[in-house]
C-alpha positions in Angstrom: 0.0 0.1 -0.1 1.5 3.5 -0.6 1.7 5.9 1.6 -0.4 8.4 2.1 1.3 11.2 2.3 4.1 12.8 -0.3 7.6 12.6 1.0 8.2 15.7 2.2 5.3 15.7 4.2 6.3 12.4 5.8 9.6 13.2 6.2 8.9 16.5 8.1 6.1 14.0 10.2 9.0 11.8 11.2 11.3 14.6 11.9 9.0 16.0 14.3 9.4 12.8 16.5 11.6 13.0 19.5 13.7 11.1 20.5 14.7 13.0 24.2 12.4 14.8 26.5 9.6 12.9 25.2 6.3 13.9 27.0 6.3 10.5 29.2 9.9 11.6 30.4 9.2 14.8 31.2 6.5 13.7 33.7 9.1 11.5 35.4 12.2 13.8 35.3 11.3 16.0 38.0 10.5 13.2 40.5 13.1 11.1 39.6 15.7 13.6 39.9 14.6 14.2 43.6 14.9 10.3 44.2 19.1 10.8 42.5 18.4 9.4 39.3 20.1 11.2 36.3 18.0 12.4 32.6 19.7 10.6 29.6 22.8 9.5 31.5 25.8 7.9 29.7 26.0 4.6 30.3 25.6 1.3 27.7 22.0 0.6 26.6 21.4 5.1 26.5 18.5 4.4 29.0 15.9 6.9 30.2 17.3 7.7 33.5 19.5 5.8 35.7 20.9 6.0 39.6 24.5 4.9 39.3 25.0 4.4 43.2 21.9 2.4 43.2 22.6 1.1 39.6 19.1 0.7 38.5 17.7 1.9 35.2 14.7 2.7 33.4 13.7 2.8 30.2 10.0 4.6 28.7 9.5 2.5 26.1 7.0 4.1 23.1 4.3 2.5 22.1 4.7 2.5 18.6 8.8 2.2 18.4 8.6 -0.4 20.7 6.0 -2.7 19.8 3.3 -2.6 22.6 1.1 -5.1 22.5 -2.1 -3.0 23.5 -1.2 0.1 21.6 2.0 -0.8 19.1 1.0 -1.5 15.4 2.6 -2.5 12.0 2.3 0.3 9.7 0.5 -0.8 6.2 3.0 1.4 3.9 6.3 0.4 2.9 6.2 -2.7 5.2 9.9 -3.2 3.4 11.0 -0.6 5.8 9.1 -0.9 8.8 8.8 -4.4 9.7 12.6 -4.9 10.0 13.4 -1.2 11.9 11.1 -2.5 14.5 12.4 -6.3 15.2 15.9 -4.2 15.1 13.9 -2.1 18.3 13.4 -4.9 19.8 16.7 -7.0 19.7 18.6 -4.1 20.6 16.4 -3.5 23.7 17.0 -7.1 24.7 20.3 -7.1 24.0 21.2 -3.5 26.4 19.0 -4.2 29.2 20.4 -8.1 29.2 23.8 -6.1 29.0 23.4 -3.4 31.7 21.7 -6.9 34.3 24.9 -8.6 33.7 26.9 -5.8 35.2 24.4 -6.1 38.3 21.8 -2.9 37.2 18.3 -3.6 38.2 15.7 -2.7 35.0 12.6 -1.8 34.9 10.9 -0.3 32.2 7.5 1.3 31.1 5.4 1.9 29.0 4.7 5.8 27.5 0.9 4.7 27.7 1.6 3.6 31.9 3.1 6.9 32.1 0.4 8.7 30.7 -2.1 6.9 32.7 -0.2 5.1 36.0 2.2 7.8 36.9 1.6 7.2 40.7 2.0 3.3 40.0 5.3 3.7 38.1 6.5 6.1 40.8 5.7 3.2 43.5 7.7 1.0 41.6 10.6 3.2 40.8 10.6 4.0 44.8 10.6 0.5 45.7 13.2 -0.6 43.7 15.1 2.1 45.2 14.9 1.3 48.9 15.9 -2.5 47.7 12.4 -3.8 47.3 
C-alpha cells in the first residue's frame, strides 16, 4: 500500500518525532531527579534514567517504536522498511537490558501509556526498587 503522504510531508512528520524530552520522560524527570536519578545518562544501553549508585536503569518505551502489545501497530505502507526496523528495535532493547543486568543493574521498563495513565503506580515501583524491595 502506498504512503498517503508525499515524501516531503512524511519526512517532516518523521523529523518531528522526538527521541529525548518526550512527554512521558518530562512527566517523570522532576520526580526522579529528587530520587537521585539522572536523565539520559551516558551509560551503555542508553536508558532514559539511571541511578548509578543504586545501579537502577529505567526505560520509557514508546508504544509504536517498541511494539507495545496493546497499542503498537505495524504500518500498512512501506512494510519492507518498517518490519525490519521495529524488529531491530526489539532486538536492541533485549541486548541493552541484558547487558545492564549482567553488570548488576536492576532494569525496569514502562510503556508510555503507563506513564501517561498510571504515573503514581510507576513512581511507586521506582521507589520500591530504590529502597531495595
